N, C-alpha and C positions, 0 to 999 in steps of 0.2 A: 504494500500500499504506499502511496506517495501523495503528499499534500503540500500546497503552498508555494510551488515553483511558478514564478511570474515570468513569462517569456514575453518580451516586448519587441515588436517589430515595427518599424516606421514605414508607412505606405509609400512615401516618395522614393526612399532609397531602394526598397524592394522592387518598385516599378522600374527604377533606373537600371538596375541590374539586369532585369528581364528584357528591357529594351535594348541594351547594349548587346546582350547575348543574341538576340534575335537579329540585330544588324550584322553582327560578325559571322554567325553560324546559321542564320535561317530560323524558321519557326521550330520550336521544340517538338520532338516526337512524343507520342502518348505512351505512357507506361501501360502495361497490359494488366487488366483485372476484369473480373466477372463476378459480381455480387448478386444475391437473390433475396428479395423481400417477399416474405409469405403473407404478412398482414400488417395493416397500419390502421389504427383506431384512435378516436378522441371521445372521452367522456366529459360531460359538462354538468356541474351541480349534481353529481351523483347519478346522472342518467346518460345513456349512450347518445352521442351526437352524430358520430360518423364512423363507418367501418368499410374498409376496402380490403377484399380478399384477393384481388387482382386475378379473378377467375372469369371475367367477361371477355378477355382478348383485346380489351381497349386500354392501352397504356395512358398514363398521364400525358397531356393535360385532362384527358377524360377521367371522370370519377363517378362513382355511384352517388345516388341522392342522399341528402342528409336524412338521418333517421327520425329526427323530432317532427318534422313537418312535411317530408317528402320533396322538399325543394331541391332543384337541381344544384349540383356541386361541380367544382372544377379545381385543377391545380394550376399554379404558375410554375413553369419549368425553366431552369436555367441550364443550357445544354440540351441534350436529347436522352430519352430513356426508352427502355422496352427492347424487345416485345414482352407481352405477358404470355407466359407458357407454362402449362402444368400447374396453374393456380399460384404462379409467383410472378413478380415483376423482376425482369433482368436489368441490372445496372452495368452496362458495358463501357469500359474505358474509351472506346471509340466515340461515345457521346459526351465525353468531358471537355470542358472549355476553360480558358484561363480565368482565374479568380480575379475579382476586383478588390479583394481583401488585402490584409497586411503582408501576406507571403504569396509569391508567384506559384501557386499550385494550379492543378487542373481539377475542376470540381463539377459536380452535378447537384443541383438543388431542386427539390420537388416540394413546394409549399401549397398546403390547402388554403384556398381562398376563403377567408372569413372576414367579418366586418373589422375595419381598421380605423374607425371614426372615434374621436374623443369627445364628440357632442353628448351632452347629458341625455339627449332624447335616444341615443343608441347604446346606452349603458347595458342593455339587456342582450345585445347582439354580440356574436363572436366570442372570443376569448378575452375577458376584461379583468381588470384588477379587483373588481367587486365580487368575483366568482371563485368557485373551486373548479378545477379540471385536471384531467390527466391525458397524457399522450403515450401511446405504446407503439412499438415497432417490433415485429417478429422476423428475424433474419436466419437464413441458413449459416452455419458456422464455416465461413471461408476465411482463411488467414490472409490478412493484408501482406503484400509483398515487401516493397522497400520501406526503409525508415521513413516515418512521416505520413504513410498511407493510412486511411481509416474510412469507416462508414458507420452511419447510425442515425439518430434522430435529433431534431433541433427545434427550439423555440426561437422566434426572431420577431424583432419589431421593424426590420427593414421594409421599406416600401419604395416605389419609384420616386416619391417626393420626400422621403425621410431616410437619412443615413442611420443605419441601425446602431445603437449603443448598448442594446440589451439582448445579446444572442447567446443563447446556451446551447452547447452541443454535448451529447452523450454518444460516444463513438467506441467501437472496437478499433485499436490502432496498433501500429508497429512502432515501438518506442526507440529512443536514441541508442539504447544498448541492444537493439533488435528484440527486446522482450515484447510479448503480446500483452496488451492492457486494455481494460475498459477505462476510458478517460473522460472526466468531466471538465469541461473548459468553459470559458466566457470570452466572447469576442466583442470588441468595441471598435466599430469601423470609424467612428468619429475621431478617436484618439489614435487609431491604427495599432491596437494592441491585441495580444492573445494571452490570457491568463489560464495556465493549467492549474485547476483547483485541487484535483485529486486523481490518482491513478490506482487501480486494483488489478492485479495479475489475473489474466484470463486462462482458463483451462480449455485447450483445444480439443479434448477428448469428448465432445458433445456434438450432437446433430445440429442443434439450433440454439439461439439465445433470444431472450425478450428484454428489450430495453423500455424504461418508462421514465418520464419527466412529469411531476405531478405538483399542483398547487393545492395544498390540503386545507388551508385556512382562508376563508373569504376575506379576513381582515389583515392578512399578511401578504407580502409579495415574495416570500421565500419559495424557492423551488426544490423539491426533493427528488433525487435521482436514485434509481435502483436497477439491477439486472438479474435475470434468473436463466438457468439452463433449461432447455427443453429437449427431451429424448423420447422418441416413439409417441409424440403427442402429449406427453406428461410434463407439466411444468414443475421444476423443483423449487426449493426455497429461495426467496428473493435475498439478494445481498444489497443493503443500502449504503450509499455514500454518506460520510459524516458532514461533508461540505454542503451548505444550503445557500447558493447564490441567490441574489434578489434581482427582480426585473421591475418593470413599470417605473423607470427613472426618467421622467419627462413625457411619459405617454401612458395611456390607460389600457392598451391593447397588446396582444402578442398573436402570432400565427405559428401553427405546427407544421413540421414537414420532415423530410429525409434529406440526408446530406452525405456526399462522398467527397473525398479529396485525395490526391496523390501528387507527390512532388514533381516538378518539371525535371525530366532527366537531362543531365548535363554530360556530354562527351568529355573526354580527358582535357582537351584544350579548353573547353568551356569552364571545367572545374578550376583550371589554372587562372583563367581570367577572373572568375568570381573570387578566388583566393586573393589575388592581387587587388581587386576593388576593396575587399574587406580590409585588407592591410592598410591601404591608403586612407579608407574612411576612418579606421581606428587611430591612425597616426594623426589625422587632422583633428579628431576629438580630443586627443591628448594634448595637442598644442593649444587648443582652446582653453583647457584647464589652467 
């Protein structure tokens, strides 16, 4: 178990590195992965709001109707995902696209479209600060490949008109020491930072795993994270994270979804260029001190 490591990346420097790499070596190649989502669901105020078993053959942005009122639902998708096959959504690395976040990763984002208005008249719609809710994702246990690769679920306040400062990810990741971990992290696109809140070692000797992010108190903005292993359709005991990050800092809404990321692969010459840029950047920072 690991807690409290704050990893800070600045958006402008990361973007500069990727831009220089692209100019010198061309567009980066995709790392190869294929992950499988078995189910994605959202409960609100103790009642089921949405459930997607990915069994209709229509991948996101298509979605089944909301359960509460039968209204049509849809996803916003960054990158491309699919197909749906065998009752599972395939997340293929060929659909990943460059991230706009603090690190130049290749990502796929699938966000369920719910109400993102802060108006008092819309306080009962979507996933809001005055509610309880829970988001769950069931995944086949496929080990991430390179260091920094991962996949899982997310809560996000990002919209086309609002740069997200309250993004919570719960992911299965490959760590810096090549360890396999369930990682809870917070992303602030406004500051350009990623904070790794806690990591718990993952056991790959299981068929599937279930991730959950929950707001259990309508009067609190704390988010509780947990995971459980699933074998032969049976869900084992949940393991909870001790860290409880807060959201709703400057807004009253959040949205739920699925997130994948993989590092941009660098050839040897690109790695040397990156090392040189880091050294120059570090030297400049020391001179400023």
